[in-house]
Backbone of each chain as nested JSON, in Angstrom:
{
  "chains": [
    {"id": "A", "residues": [
      {"number": 1, "name": "MET", "atoms": {"N": [-15.496, -3.027, 35.498], "CA": [-15.144, -3.085, 34.068], "C": [-13.79, -3.746, 33.899]}},
      {"number": 2, "name": "ALA", "atoms": {"N": [-13.654, -4.452, 32.799], "CA": [-12.4, -5.177, 32.576], "C": [-11.227, -4.227, 32.359]}},
      {"number": 3, "name": "ASP", "atoms": {"N": [-11.523, -3.065, 31.778], "CA": [-10.403, -2.186, 31.433], "C": [-10.103, -1.135, 32.5]}},
      {"number": 4, "name": "GLU", "atoms": {"N": [-10.711, -1.259, 33.664], "CA": [-10.497, -0.223, 34.678], "C": [-9.029, -0.094, 35.101]}},
      {"number": 5, "name": "PRO", "atoms": {"N": [-8.322, -1.201, 35.348], "CA": [-6.923, -1.045, 35.755], "C": [-6.108, -0.248, 34.734]}},
      {"number": 6, "name": "ILE", "atoms": {"N": [-6.386, -0.469, 33.447], "CA": [-5.673, 0.27, 32.41], "C": [-5.981, 1.757, 32.508]}},
      {"number": 7, "name": "ASN", "atoms": {"N": [-7.266, 2.1, 32.712], "CA": [-7.637, 3.507, 32.831], "C": [-6.957, 4.173, 34.014]}},
      {"number": 8, "name": "VAL", "atoms": {"N": [-6.92, 3.448, 35.15], "CA": [-6.272, 4.0, 36.333], "C": [-4.818, 4.29, 36.03]}},
      {"number": 9, "name": "ALA", "atoms": {"N": [-4.123, 3.333, 35.385], "CA": [-2.716, 3.535, 35.056], "C": [-2.552, 4.699, 34.091]}},
      {"number": 10, "name": "ALA", "atoms": {"N": [-3.47, 4.795, 33.103], "CA": [-3.389, 5.882, 32.135], "C": [-3.556, 7.221, 32.835]}},
      {"number": 11, "name": "ASP", "atoms": {"N": [-4.491, 7.271, 33.802], "CA": [-4.697, 8.522, 34.536], "C": [-3.451, 8.901, 35.327]}},
      {"number": 12, "name": "GLN", "atoms": {"N": [-2.849, 7.905, 35.957], "CA": [-1.654, 8.17, 36.765], "C": [-0.516, 8.675, 35.871]}},
      {"number": 13, "name": "LEU", "atoms": {"N": [-0.348, 8.004, 34.741], "CA": [0.686, 8.409, 33.786], "C": [0.43, 9.827, 33.292]}},
      {"number": 14, "name": "ARG", "atoms": {"N": [-0.838, 10.108, 32.959], "CA": [-1.199, 11.445, 32.472], "C": [-0.861, 12.506, 33.524]}},
      {"number": 15, "name": "LEU", "atoms": {"N": [-1.134, 12.199, 34.795], "CA": [-0.834, 13.171, 35.857], "C": [0.664, 13.444, 35.938]}},
      {"number": 16, "name": "PHE", "atoms": {"N": [1.45, 12.388, 35.847], "CA": [2.915, 12.565, 35.87], "C": [3.352, 13.452, 34.705]}},
      {"number": 17, "name": "ILE", "atoms": {"N": [2.865, 13.123, 33.5], "CA": [3.251, 13.878, 32.294], "C": [2.823, 15.338, 32.429]}},
      {"number": 18, "name": "GLU", "atoms": {"N": [1.615, 15.557, 32.941], "CA": [1.124, 16.94, 33.065], "C": [1.91, 17.735, 34.099]}},
      {"number": 19, "name": "ARG", "atoms": {"N": [2.292, 17.055, 35.198], "CA": [3.132, 17.742, 36.199], "C": [4.455, 18.166, 35.558]}},
      {"number": 20, "name": "ILE", "atoms": {"N": [5.053, 17.249, 34.791], "CA": [6.327, 17.546, 34.125], "C": [6.149, 18.706, 33.145]}},
      {"number": 21, "name": "GLU", "atoms": {"N": [5.05, 18.673, 32.385], "CA": [4.828, 19.729, 31.392], "C": [4.645, 21.094, 32.053]}},
      {"number": 22, "name": "ARG", "atoms": {"N": [3.929, 21.12, 33.181], "CA": [3.765, 22.403, 33.894], "C": [5.119, 22.916, 34.363]}},
      {"number": 23, "name": "LEU", "atoms": {"N": [5.932, 22.016, 34.925], "CA": [7.259, 22.431, 35.406], "C": [8.145, 22.884, 34.251]}},
      {"number": 24, "name": "GLU", "atoms": {"N": [8.054, 22.174, 33.106], "CA": [8.847, 22.58, 31.928], "C": [8.436, 23.975, 31.468]}},
      {"number": 25, "name": "GLU", "atoms": {"N": [7.118, 24.269, 31.545], "CA": [6.631, 25.607, 31.181], "C": [7.233, 26.669, 32.099]}},
      {"number": 26, "name": "GLU", "atoms": {"N": [7.208, 26.369, 33.404], "CA": [7.786, 27.304, 34.386], "C": [9.267, 27.532, 34.108]}},
      {"number": 27, "name": "LYS", "atoms": {"N": [9.969, 26.435, 33.821], "CA": [11.417, 26.528, 33.556], "C": [11.656, 27.398, 32.323]}},
      {"number": 28, "name": "LYS", "atoms": {"N": [10.809, 27.189, 31.307], "CA": [10.906, 27.992, 30.086], "C": [10.67, 29.467, 30.393]}},
      {"number": 29, "name": "GLY", "atoms": {"N": [9.69, 29.755, 31.255], "CA": [9.396, 31.135, 31.636], "C": [10.598, 31.803, 32.288]}},
      {"number": 30, "name": "ILE", "atoms": {"N": [11.266, 31.059, 33.165], "CA": [12.444, 31.615, 33.85], "C": [13.596, 31.793, 32.864]}},
      {"number": 31, "name": "ALA", "atoms": {"N": [13.762, 30.826, 31.955], "CA": [14.811, 30.961, 30.929], "C": [14.554, 32.22, 30.099]}},
      {"number": 32, "name": "ASP", "atoms": {"N": [13.282, 32.502, 29.813], "CA": [12.937, 33.726, 29.067], "C": [13.259, 34.969, 29.893]}},
      {"number": 33, "name": "ASP", "atoms": {"N": [12.986, 34.903, 31.214], "CA": [13.314, 36.038, 32.092], "C": [14.82, 36.311, 32.06]}},
      {"number": 34, "name": "ILE", "atoms": {"N": [15.606, 35.228, 32.079], "CA": [17.072, 35.377, 32.045], "C": [17.484, 36.064, 30.745]}},
      {"number": 35, "name": "LYS", "atoms": {"N": [16.891, 35.612, 29.633], "CA": [17.183, 36.249, 28.34], "C": [16.849, 37.736, 28.388]}},
      {"number": 36, "name": "ASP", "atoms": {"N": [15.718, 38.067, 29.037], "CA": [15.308, 39.472, 29.139], "C": [16.335, 40.299, 29.906]}},
      {"number": 37, "name": "VAL", "atoms": {"N": [16.871, 39.723, 30.991], "CA": [17.871, 40.474, 31.778], "C": [19.113, 40.718, 30.93]}},
      {"number": 38, "name": "TYR", "atoms": {"N": [19.57, 39.697, 30.209], "CA": [20.73, 39.881, 29.331], "C": [20.435, 40.953, 28.272]}},
      {"number": 39, "name": "ALA", "atoms": {"N": [19.228, 40.934, 27.712], "CA": [18.863, 41.921, 26.687], "C": [18.878, 43.33, 27.279]}},
      {"number": 40, "name": "GLU", "atoms": {"N": [18.376, 43.439, 28.529], "CA": [18.358, 44.735, 29.204], "C": [19.792, 45.221, 29.433]}},
      {"number": 41, "name": "ALA", "atoms": {"N": [20.659, 44.321, 29.883], "CA": [22.064, 44.675, 30.127], "C": [22.733, 45.097, 28.822]}},
      {"number": 42, "name": "LYS", "atoms": {"N": [22.436, 44.364, 27.757], "CA": [22.983, 44.701, 26.439], "C": [22.531, 46.102, 26.03]}},
      {"number": 43, "name": "GLY", "atoms": {"N": [21.26, 46.417, 26.329], "CA": [20.724, 47.745, 26.05], "C": [21.451, 48.842, 26.823]}},
      {"number": 44, "name": "GLN", "atoms": {"N": [22.044, 48.449, 27.97], "CA": [22.813, 49.393, 28.786], "C": [24.276, 49.416, 28.364]}},
      {"number": 45, "name": "GLY", "atoms": {"N": [24.602, 48.677, 27.301], "CA": [25.97, 48.71, 26.781], "C": [26.886, 47.606, 27.289]}},
      {"number": 46, "name": "TYR", "atoms": {"N": [26.335, 46.644, 28.068], "CA": [27.189, 45.553, 28.552], "C": [27.336, 44.474, 27.488]}},
      {"number": 47, "name": "GLU", "atoms": {"N": [28.49, 43.848, 27.483], "CA": [28.79, 42.758, 26.552], "C": [28.285, 41.459, 27.192]}},
      {"number": 48, "name": "THR", "atoms": {"N": [27.227, 40.887, 26.612], "CA": [26.584, 39.761, 27.296], "C": [27.418, 38.481, 27.273]}},
      {"number": 49, "name": "LYS", "atoms": {"N": [28.261, 38.322, 26.261], "CA": [29.147, 37.141, 26.248], "C": [30.047, 37.136, 27.47]}},
      {"number": 50, "name": "THR", "atoms": {"N": [30.576, 38.316, 27.791], "CA": [31.455, 38.426, 28.958], "C": [30.651, 38.233, 30.243]}},
      {"number": 51, "name": "MET", "atoms": {"N": [29.414, 38.745, 30.266], "CA": [28.57, 38.54, 31.441], "C": [28.313, 37.047, 31.666]}},
      {"number": 52, "name": "ARG", "atoms": {"N": [28.05, 36.321, 30.572], "CA": [27.809, 34.877, 30.704], "C": [29.05, 34.169, 31.266]}},
      {"number": 53, "name": "GLN", "atoms": {"N": [30.215, 34.679, 30.837], "CA": [31.473, 34.115, 31.326], "C": [31.618, 34.386, 32.835]}},
      {"number": 54, "name": "VAL", "atoms": {"N": [31.257, 35.607, 33.245], "CA": [31.313, 35.981, 34.661], "C": [30.395, 35.064, 35.478]}},
      {"number": 55, "name": "VAL", "atoms": {"N": [29.166, 34.863, 34.982], "CA": [28.205, 34.018, 35.699], "C": [28.771, 32.603, 35.839]}},
      {"number": 56, "name": "ARG", "atoms": {"N": [29.38, 32.111, 34.75], "CA": [29.955, 30.762, 34.762], "C": [31.106, 30.669, 35.768]}},
      {"number": 57, "name": "LEU", "atoms": {"N": [31.984, 31.664, 35.755], "CA": [33.142, 31.648, 36.655], "C": [32.704, 31.747, 38.121]}},
      {"number": 58, "name": "ARG", "atoms": {"N": [31.707, 32.613, 38.39], "CA": [31.223, 32.745, 39.766], "C": [30.565, 31.453, 40.227]}},
      {"number": 59, "name": "LYS", "atoms": {"N": [29.873, 30.757, 39.297], "CA": [29.235, 29.487, 39.65], "C": [30.301, 28.425, 39.982]}},
      {"number": 60, "name": "MET", "atoms": {"N": [31.366, 28.405, 39.167], "CA": [32.455, 27.451, 39.422], "C": [33.09, 27.721, 40.789]}},
      {"number": 61, "name": "ALA", "atoms": {"N": [33.314, 29.002, 41.094], "CA": [33.913, 29.367, 42.379], "C": [32.983, 28.957, 43.525]}},
      {"number": 62, "name": "LYS", "atoms": {"N": [31.663, 29.195, 43.336], "CA": [30.696, 28.839, 44.387], "C": [30.644, 27.322, 44.58]}},
      {"number": 63, "name": "ASP", "atoms": {"N": [30.625, 26.58, 43.455], "CA": [30.586, 25.119, 43.53], "C": [31.811, 24.593, 44.266]}},
      {"number": 64, "name": "ALA", "atoms": {"N": [32.986, 25.188, 43.984], "CA": [34.22, 24.757, 44.642], "C": [34.139, 25.017, 46.143]}},
      {"number": 65, "name": "ARG", "atoms": {"N": [33.617, 26.203, 46.517], "CA": [33.461, 26.532, 47.947], "C": [32.496, 25.562, 48.61]}},
      {"number": 66, "name": "ASP", "atoms": {"N": [31.337, 25.3, 47.93], "CA": [30.334, 24.385, 48.498], "C": [30.923, 22.994, 48.705]}},
      {"number": 67, "name": "GLU", "atoms": {"N": [31.699, 22.549, 47.72], "CA": [32.306, 21.212, 47.806], "C": [33.284, 21.152, 48.984]}},
      {"number": 68, "name": "ALA", "atoms": {"N": [34.122, 22.2, 49.113], "CA": [35.087, 22.263, 50.215], "C": [34.358, 22.268, 51.557]}},
      {"number": 69, "name": "ASP", "atoms": {"N": [33.253, 23.04, 51.64], "CA": [32.468, 23.108, 52.88], "C": [31.884, 21.744, 53.227]}},
      {"number": 70, "name": "ALA", "atoms": {"N": [31.352, 21.053, 52.209], "CA": [30.731, 19.745, 52.436], "C": [31.771, 18.741, 52.923]}},
      {"number": 71, "name": "LEU", "atoms": {"N": [32.96, 18.808, 52.321], "CA": [34.036, 17.896, 52.714], "C": [34.461, 18.163, 54.15]}},
      {"number": 72, "name": "LEU", "atoms": {"N": [34.555, 19.461, 54.5], "CA": [34.907, 19.838, 55.874], "C": [33.877, 19.285, 56.853]}},
      {"number": 73, "name": "GLU", "atoms": {"N": [32.586, 19.407, 56.492], "CA": [31.517, 18.872, 57.339], "C": [31.676, 17.37, 57.525]}},
      {"number": 74, "name": "THR", "atoms": {"N": [32.003, 16.676, 56.419], "CA": [32.179, 15.221, 56.474], "C": [33.318, 14.854, 57.426]}},
      {"number": 75, "name": "TYR", "atoms": {"N": [34.438, 15.565, 57.294], "CA": [35.605, 15.29, 58.153], "C": [35.269, 15.584, 59.611]}},
      {"number": 76, "name": "ARG", "atoms": {"N": [34.547, 16.703, 59.854], "CA": [34.17, 17.057, 61.224], "C": [33.245, 15.999, 61.797]}},
      {"number": 77, "name": "ALA", "atoms": {"N": [32.286, 15.532, 60.96], "CA": [31.342, 14.507, 61.43], "C": [32.092, 13.218, 61.751]}},
      {"number": 78, "name": "ALA", "atoms": {"N": [33.069, 12.877, 60.885], "CA": [33.849, 11.651, 61.08], "C": [34.63, 11.731, 62.387]}},
      {"number": 79, "name": "LEU", "atoms": {"N": [35.111, 12.92, 62.72], "CA": [35.92, 13.108, 63.932], "C": [35.074, 13.538, 65.113]}},
      {"number": 80, "name": "GLY", "atoms": {"N": [33.769, 13.697, 64.876], "CA": [32.834, 14.007, 65.963], "C": [33.063, 15.3, 66.698]}},
      {"number": 81, "name": "PHE", "atoms": {"N": [33.306, 16.384, 65.968], "CA": [33.381, 17.703, 66.647], "C": [32.709, 18.795, 65.833]}}
    ]},
    {"id": "B", "residues": [
      {"number": 1, "name": "MET", "atoms": {"N": [34.143, 62.218, 44.016], "CA": [35.301, 61.329, 43.855], "C": [35.526, 60.986, 42.381]}},
      {"number": 2, "name": "ALA", "atoms": {"N": [36.783, 60.855, 42.023], "CA": [37.115, 60.6, 40.619], "C": [36.595, 59.224, 40.165]}},
      {"number": 3, "name": "ASP", "atoms": {"N": [36.533, 58.278, 41.086], "CA": [36.17, 56.918, 40.658], "C": [34.678, 56.627, 40.79]}},
      {"number": 4, "name": "GLU", "atoms": {"N": [33.895, 57.614, 41.077], "CA": [32.473, 57.346, 41.295], "C": [31.773, 56.732, 40.072]}},
      {"number": 5, "name": "PRO", "atoms": {"N": [32.022, 57.263, 38.871], "CA": [31.354, 56.666, 37.705], "C": [31.642, 55.175, 37.569]}},
      {"number": 6, "name": "ILE", "atoms": {"N": [32.861, 54.782, 37.874], "CA": [33.22, 53.36, 37.81], "C": [32.415, 52.572, 38.842]}},
      {"number": 7, "name": "ASN", "atoms": {"N": [32.296, 53.11, 40.054], "CA": [31.538, 52.418, 41.091], "C": [30.074, 52.264, 40.693]}},
      {"number": 8, "name": "VAL", "atoms": {"N": [29.521, 53.307, 40.121], "CA": [28.124, 53.243, 39.697], "C": [27.947, 52.131, 38.661]}},
      {"number": 9, "name": "ALA", "atoms": {"N": [28.855, 52.08, 37.679], "CA": [28.772, 51.052, 36.649], "C": [28.941, 49.663, 37.268]}},
      {"number": 10, "name": "ALA", "atoms": {"N": [29.874, 49.553, 38.217], "CA": [30.116, 48.268, 38.872], "C": [28.861, 47.811, 39.609]}},
      {"number": 11, "name": "ASP", "atoms": {"N": [28.2, 48.761, 40.286], "CA": [26.971, 48.413, 41.011], "C": [25.887, 47.949, 40.054]}},
      {"number": 12, "name": "GLN", "atoms": {"N": [25.758, 48.642, 38.932], "CA": [24.738, 48.275, 37.951], "C": [25.023, 46.872, 37.391]}},
      {"number": 13, "name": "LEU", "atoms": {"N": [26.293, 46.651, 37.066], "CA": [26.684, 45.338, 36.542], "C": [26.42, 44.247, 37.575]}},
      {"number": 14, "name": "ARG", "atoms": {"N": [26.786, 44.541, 38.836], "CA": [26.563, 43.566, 39.914], "C": [25.08, 43.222, 40.035]}},
      {"number": 15, "name": "LEU", "atoms": {"N": [24.219, 44.238, 39.916], "CA": [22.778, 43.999, 40.022], "C": [22.288, 43.088, 38.893]}},
      {"number": 16, "name": "PHE", "atoms": {"N": [22.766, 43.341, 37.692], "CA": [22.396, 42.468, 36.56], "C": [22.85, 41.033, 36.838]}},
      {"number": 17, "name": "ILE", "atoms": {"N": [24.112, 40.885, 37.235], "CA": [24.664, 39.538, 37.483], "C": [23.867, 38.838, 38.59]}},
      {"number": 18, "name": "GLU", "atoms": {"N": [23.534, 39.576, 39.646], "CA": [22.81, 38.959, 40.76], "C": [21.386, 38.574, 40.368]}},
      {"number": 19, "name": "ARG", "atoms": {"N": [20.76, 39.387, 39.532], "CA": [19.415, 39.026, 39.045], "C": [19.495, 37.721, 38.248]}},
      {"number": 20, "name": "ILE", "atoms": {"N": [20.514, 37.637, 37.381], "CA": [20.687, 36.425, 36.57], "C": [20.944, 35.222, 37.473]}},
      {"number": 21, "name": "GLU", "atoms": {"N": [21.792, 35.408, 38.483], "CA": [22.119, 34.288, 39.37], "C": [20.887, 33.806, 40.141]}},
      {"number": 22, "name": "ARG", "atoms": {"N": [20.057, 34.756, 40.579], "CA": [18.829, 34.354, 41.289], "C": [17.92, 33.548, 40.362]}},
      {"number": 23, "name": "LEU", "atoms": {"N": [17.777, 34.03, 39.127], "CA": [16.926, 33.323, 38.16], "C": [17.498, 31.948, 37.827]}},
      {"number": 24, "name": "GLU", "atoms": {"N": [18.838, 31.878, 37.694], "CA": [19.471, 30.574, 37.421], "C": [19.214, 29.597, 38.57]}},
      {"number": 25, "name": "GLU", "atoms": {"N": [19.228, 30.12, 39.803], "CA": [18.935, 29.28, 40.972], "C": [17.505, 28.729, 40.895]}},
      {"number": 26, "name": "GLU", "atoms": {"N": [16.565, 29.634, 40.557], "CA": [15.16, 29.228, 40.421], "C": [15.014, 28.154, 39.351]}},
      {"number": 27, "name": "LYS", "atoms": {"N": [15.701, 28.383, 38.216], "CA": [15.616, 27.436, 37.097], "C": [16.16, 26.078, 37.526]}},
      {"number": 28, "name": "LYS", "atoms": {"N": [17.256, 26.102, 38.284], "CA": [17.848, 24.884, 38.801], "C": [16.871, 24.165, 39.739]}},
      {"number": 29, "name": "GLY", "atoms": {"N": [16.173, 24.942, 40.567], "CA": [15.195, 24.358, 41.491], "C": [14.092, 23.629, 40.746]}},
      {"number": 30, "name": "ILE", "atoms": {"N": [13.625, 24.251, 39.668], "CA": [12.558, 23.627, 38.881], "C": [13.08, 22.389, 38.158]}},
      {"number": 31, "name": "ALA", "atoms": {"N": [14.312, 22.483, 37.631], "CA": [14.912, 21.304, 36.975], "C": [14.997, 20.143, 37.969]}},
      {"number": 32, "name": "ASP", "atoms": {"N": [15.317, 20.462, 39.23], "CA": [15.375, 19.422, 40.267], "C": [13.986, 18.849, 40.538]}},
      {"number": 33, "name": "ASP", "atoms": {"N": [12.973, 19.733, 40.543], "CA": [11.594, 19.266, 40.732], "C": [11.209, 18.289, 39.617]}},
      {"number": 34, "name": "ILE", "atoms": {"N": [11.604, 18.615, 38.384], "CA": [11.295, 17.742, 37.241], "C": [11.955, 16.379, 37.443]}},
      {"number": 35, "name": "LYS", "atoms": {"N": [13.22, 16.399, 37.866], "CA": [13.925, 15.141, 38.15], "C": [13.18, 14.329, 39.2]}},
      {"number": 36, "name": "ASP", "atoms": {"N": [12.67, 15.038, 40.229], "CA": [11.937, 14.358, 41.305], "C": [10.683, 13.669, 40.765]}},
      {"number": 37, "name": "VAL", "atoms": {"N": [9.969, 14.342, 39.85], "CA": [8.747, 13.745, 39.297], "C": [9.109, 12.482, 38.509]}},
      {"number": 38, "name": "TYR", "atoms": {"N": [10.158, 12.554, 37.704], "CA": [10.594, 11.369, 36.948], "C": [10.977, 10.238, 37.915]}},
      {"number": 39, "name": "ALA", "atoms": {"N": [11.675, 10.606, 39.0], "CA": [12.094, 9.585, 39.974], "C": [10.873, 8.927, 40.615]}},
      {"number": 40, "name": "GLU", "atoms": {"N": [9.854, 9.761, 40.91], "CA": [8.627, 9.247, 41.514], "C": [7.929, 8.298, 40.541]}},
      {"number": 41, "name": "ALA", "atoms": {"N": [7.87, 8.706, 39.263], "CA": [7.232, 7.877, 38.241], "C": [7.985, 6.554, 38.086]}},
      {"number": 42, "name": "LYS", "atoms": {"N": [9.3, 6.641, 38.117], "CA": [10.13, 5.443, 38.017], "C": [9.835, 4.501, 39.185]}},
      {"number": 43, "name": "GLY", "atoms": {"N": [9.65, 5.092, 40.369], "CA": [9.299, 4.321, 41.563], "C": [7.956, 3.619, 41.419]}},
      {"number": 44, "name": "GLN", "atoms": {"N": [7.082, 4.167, 40.55], "CA": [5.771, 3.554, 40.283], "C": [5.85, 2.581, 39.119]}},
      {"number": 45, "name": "GLY", "atoms": {"N": [7.073, 2.355, 38.617], "CA": [7.238, 1.348, 37.564], "C": [7.235, 1.892, 36.146]}},
      {"number": 46, "name": "TYR", "atoms": {"N": [7.188, 3.223, 35.989], "CA": [7.198, 3.791, 34.632], "C": [8.622, 3.882, 34.102]}},
      {"number": 47, "name": "GLU", "atoms": {"N": [8.742, 3.722, 32.803], "CA": [10.028, 3.817, 32.115], "C": [10.251, 5.292, 31.778]}},
      {"number": 48, "name": "THR", "atoms": {"N": [11.208, 5.915, 32.43], "CA": [11.34, 7.368, 32.287], "C": [11.863, 7.783, 30.904]}},
      {"number": 49, "name": "LYS", "atoms": {"N": [12.642, 6.929, 30.264], "CA": [13.11, 7.258, 28.907], "C": [11.915, 7.437, 27.972]}},
      {"number": 50, "name": "THR", "atoms": {"N": [10.952, 6.53, 28.096], "CA": [9.757, 6.614, 27.249], "C": [8.918, 7.828, 27.635]}},
      {"number": 51, "name": "MET", "atoms": {"N": [8.864, 8.144, 28.933], "CA": [8.132, 9.336, 29.371], "C": [8.751, 10.599, 28.764]}},
      {"number": 52, "name": "ARG", "atoms": {"N": [10.096, 10.665, 28.767], "CA": [10.771, 11.839, 28.185], "C": [10.449, 11.963, 26.695]}},
      {"number": 53, "name": "GLN", "atoms": {"N": [10.336, 10.797, 26.041], "CA": [9.979, 10.776, 24.623], "C": [8.55, 11.3, 24.428]}},
      {"number": 54, "name": "VAL", "atoms": {"N": [7.643, 10.879, 25.322], "CA": [6.253, 11.346, 25.261], "C": [6.198, 12.869, 25.427]}},
      {"number": 55, "name": "VAL", "atoms": {"N": [6.94, 13.379, 26.427], "CA": [6.952, 14.828, 26.682], "C": [7.459, 15.566, 25.448]}},
      {"number": 56, "name": "ARG", "atoms": {"N": [8.516, 15.015, 24.828], "CA": [9.102, 15.641, 23.639], "C": [8.101, 15.648, 22.478]}},
      {"number": 57, "name": "LEU", "atoms": {"N": [7.445, 14.499, 22.265], "CA": [6.485, 14.385, 21.159], "C": [5.292, 15.311, 21.364]}},
      {"number": 58, "name": "ARG", "atoms": {"N": [4.794, 15.375, 22.614], "CA": [3.656, 16.266, 22.883], "C": [4.047, 17.717, 22.686]}},
      {"number": 59, "name": "LYS", "atoms": {"N": [5.297, 18.064, 23.053], "CA": [5.772, 19.441, 22.862], "C": [5.853, 19.771, 21.36]}},
      {"number": 60, "name": "MET", "atoms": {"N": [6.364, 18.81, 20.568], "CA": [6.445, 19.031, 19.124], "C": [5.051, 19.243, 18.538]}},
      {"number": 61, "name": "ALA", "atoms": {"N": [4.1, 18.431, 18.985], "CA": [2.726, 18.544, 18.483], "C": [2.135, 19.9, 18.878]}},
      {"number": 62, "name": "LYS", "atoms": {"N": [2.399, 20.324, 20.127], "CA": [1.875, 21.614, 20.6], "C": [2.515, 22.763, 19.819]}},
      {"number": 63, "name": "ASP", "atoms": {"N": [3.833, 22.693, 19.625], "CA": [4.53, 23.743, 18.87], "C": [3.959, 23.859, 17.452]}},
      {"number": 64, "name": "ALA", "atoms": {"N": [3.694, 22.702, 16.838], "CA": [3.14, 22.701, 15.472], "C": [1.757, 23.353, 15.47]}},
      {"number": 65, "name": "ARG", "atoms": {"N": [0.926, 23.018, 16.472], "CA": [-0.408, 23.634, 16.579], "C": [-0.295, 25.132, 16.787]}},
      {"number": 66, "name": "ASP", "atoms": {"N": [0.608, 25.543, 17.705], "CA": [0.781, 26.977, 17.989], "C": [1.219, 27.72, 16.736]}},
      {"number": 67, "name": "GLU", "atoms": {"N": [2.128, 27.11, 15.994], "CA": [2.633, 27.753, 14.776], "C": [1.503, 27.912, 13.758]}},
      {"number": 68, "name": "ALA", "atoms": {"N": [0.72, 26.858, 13.59], "CA": [-0.406, 26.909, 12.646], "C": [-1.414, 27.977, 13.077]}},
      {"number": 69, "name": "ASP", "atoms": {"N": [-1.681, 28.059, 14.396], "CA": [-2.617, 29.066, 14.912], "C": [-2.093, 30.476, 14.641]}},
      {"number": 70, "name": "ALA", "atoms": {"N": [-0.796, 30.689, 14.875], "CA": [-0.199, 32.014, 14.678], "C": [-0.288, 32.42, 13.214]}},
      {"number": 71, "name": "LEU", "atoms": {"N": [-0.045, 31.45, 12.339], "CA": [-0.089, 31.728, 10.903], "C": [-1.514, 32.081, 10.48]}},
      {"number": 72, "name": "LEU", "atoms": {"N": [-2.477, 31.334, 11.031], "CA": [-3.882, 31.626, 10.738], "C": [-4.226, 33.049, 11.179]}},
      {"number": 73, "name": "GLU", "atoms": {"N": [-3.769, 33.435, 12.387], "CA": [-4.01, 34.795, 12.883], "C": [-3.414, 35.831, 11.935]}},
      {"number": 74, "name": "THR", "atoms": {"N": [-2.203, 35.555, 11.464], "CA": [-1.525, 36.479, 10.55], "C": [-2.328, 36.653, 9.269]}},
      {"number": 75, "name": "TYR", "atoms": {"N": [-2.798, 35.525, 8.719], "CA": [-3.582, 35.576, 7.478], "C": [-4.891, 36.324, 7.719]}},
      {"number": 76, "name": "ARG", "atoms": {"N": [-5.558, 36.047, 8.868], "CA": [-6.808, 36.728, 9.177], "C": [-6.584, 38.225, 9.325]}},
      {"number": 77, "name": "ALA", "atoms": {"N": [-5.479, 38.598, 10.014], "CA": [-5.178, 40.016, 10.211], "C": [-4.917, 40.685, 8.865]}},
      {"number": 78, "name": "ALA", "atoms": {"N": [-4.195, 39.965, 7.988], "CA": [-3.877, 40.511, 6.665], "C": [-5.147, 40.741, 5.863]}},
      {"number": 79, "name": "LEU", "atoms": {"N": [-6.135, 39.851, 6.057], "CA": [-7.381, 39.957, 5.3], "C": [-8.45, 40.726, 6.081]}},
      {"number": 80, "name": "GLY", "atoms": {"N": [-8.12, 41.137, 7.294], "CA": [-9.007, 41.98, 8.094], "C": [-10.327, 41.361, 8.473]}},
      {"number": 81, "name": "PHE", "atoms": {"N": [-10.318, 40.119, 8.923], "CA": [-11.571, 39.543, 9.462], "C": [-11.304, 38.685, 10.703]}}
    ]}
  ]
}
């Protein structure tokens, strides 16, 4: 058929889009789970704004440590030990 | 011990924070998977900006359908059929 190449491309594109949509759904599900944990903590009397700040600060500290570790690895590799 | 109540609260708070951090890690993993799919599609010659637009438009269409369905359910429930 003359239009077969177009159909094949459309199928491939559709598969890519559907894979992305499934992953977006999963991501949304996890984002909802995170909201649920904050709601549960709030129910226990915790201030969720401060908790979000804690999560952010711990992430920054972890990122800084990871970056320092990666740089150390690079220097060690460069010096071969 | 006089400080036990504080320790208990600290443990509870730590558990909440750690649950959130684990979920954030999972969410990050999925976001990376989504990036990988776009990169793969780009490698096949697809324009990822247009793909993101397609995903957005399909989501808007789905949200509109879901909203209409929910409203229909509400009306049916109100009328008891």
